[in-house]
C-alpha positions as CSV (number, residue, x, y, z in Angstrom):
1,M,0.0,0.0,0.0
2,D,2.9,2.3,-0.7
3,R,1.5,3.6,-4.0
4,S,-0.4,6.9,-4.4
5,F,-3.6,7.6,-6.3
6,P,-1.7,9.2,-9.3
7,E,0.6,6.1,-9.6
8,I,-2.3,3.7,-9.4
9,L,-4.5,5.6,-11.8
10,S,-1.7,5.8,-14.3
11,S,-0.7,2.2,-13.9
12,L,-4.3,0.9,-14.3
13,R,-4.5,2.7,-17.7
14,R,-1.1,1.5,-18.9
15,E,-1.7,-2.1,-17.8
16,R,-4.8,-2.1,-19.9
17,K,-2.9,-0.5,-22.8
18,I,-5.3,2.5,-23.0
19,N,-3.9,5.8,-24.1
20,Q,-4.7,9.0,-22.1
21,R,-6.9,10.4,-24.9
22,T,-9.2,7.3,-24.9
23,A,-9.3,7.0,-21.1
24,A,-10.1,10.7,-20.7
25,S,-12.8,10.5,-23.2
26,D,-14.3,7.4,-21.7
27,L,-14.2,9.0,-18.2
28,G,-15.8,12.2,-19.4
29,I,-12.8,14.6,-18.8
30,S,-10.2,16.2,-20.9
31,Q,-6.9,14.5,-21.6
32,A,-5.1,17.5,-19.9
33,L,-7.1,16.9,-16.7
34,L,-6.4,13.2,-16.7
35,S,-2.7,14.0,-17.1
36,H,-2.9,16.3,-14.1
37,Y,-4.6,13.5,-12.1
38,E,-2.0,11.0,-13.2
39,N,1.0,13.3,-12.3
40,G,-0.5,14.5,-9.0
41,A,-0.9,18.1,-10.1
42,R,-4.6,18.0,-9.3
43,E,-6.9,15.9,-7.1
44,P,-10.2,14.6,-8.5
45,G,-13.6,14.9,-7.0
46,L,-15.7,11.9,-5.8
47,G,-17.6,11.7,-9.1
48,F,-14.4,11.0,-11.0
49,V,-13.1,8.5,-8.5
50,C,-16.4,6.6,-8.8
51,R,-16.3,6.6,-12.6
52,A,-12.6,5.5,-12.6
53,C,-13.4,2.6,-10.2
54,D,-16.2,1.5,-12.5
55,Y,-14.1,2.0,-15.6
56,Y,-11.1,0.0,-14.3
57,G,-13.2,-2.5,-12.3
58,V,-11.5,-1.8,-9.0
59,T,-12.6,-0.7,-5.6
60,A,-12.1,2.9,-4.3
61,D,-9.9,1.6,-1.5
62,Y,-7.5,0.1,-4.2
63,L,-7.6,3.2,-6.4
64,L,-6.9,5.5,-3.4
65,G,-4.0,3.3,-2.2
66,R,-5.8,2.0,0.9
67,S,-5.7,-1.6,-0.2
68,D,-3.4,-3.9,-2.2
69,R,-6.4,-5.9,-3.5
70,P,-8.4,-4.4,-6.4
71,D,-11.4,-6.6,-5.5
72,A,-11.2,-6.4,-1.7
73,A,-14.8,-5.2,-1.2
74,R,-16.2,-7.9,-3.5
75,S,-14.1,-10.5,-1.6
76,A,-15.4,-9.3,1.7
77,A,-19.0,-9.4,0.5
78,D,-18.4,-13.0,-0.8
79,T,-17.0,-14.0,2.5
80,A,-20.0,-12.5,4.4
81,L,-22.5,-14.3,2.1
82,A,-20.6,-17.6,2.6
83,A,-20.7,-17.1,6.4
84,L,-24.5,-16.3,6.2
85,G,-25.1,-19.5,4.2
86,A,-23.2,-21.6,6.8
87,V,-25.3,-20.0,9.6
88,E,-28.5,-20.7,7.7
89,A,-27.4,-24.3,7.1
90,R,-26.7,-24.8,10.9
91,I,-30.1,-23.3,11.8
92,T,-31.8,-25.8,9.4
93,E,-29.9,-28.7,10.9
94,A,-30.8,-27.5,14.4
95,R,-34.5,-27.3,13.5
96,A,-34.4,-30.8,12.0
97,A,-32.6,-32.2,15.1
98,L,-35.1,-30.5,17.5
99,G,-38.0,-31.8,15.4
100,E,-36.6,-35.3,15.7
101,Y,-36.2,-34.9,19.4
102,T,-39.6,-33.5,20.1
103,G,-41.4,-35.3,17.4
104,K,-42.7,-32.0,15.9
105,E,-41.6,-30.2,12.8
106,Q,-40.1,-26.8,13.6
107,E,-41.3,-23.7,11.8
108,A,-38.8,-21.7,9.7
């Protein structure tokens, strides 16, 4: 996490082999403004950060240098959904076991 926003923004564009003119046009800004963002001369607003995250398919934490993982938020959501699924499975098992013990089917 030693990289800055300008470095990350520039490297994302170069990794995808997109020139500044194309990226700027796709992001709805001028090439000069994108150059300023990439060299650290100017800081973007939140709207641009959101568009850039969508454009490059990364999280804001990654783009802003707060995470080394471009997909950290998605990964956290997947982990939470998996944990929820495991809890739901345990509840279903517990209801079935209770039903066997009491001889009554348990309501969901």
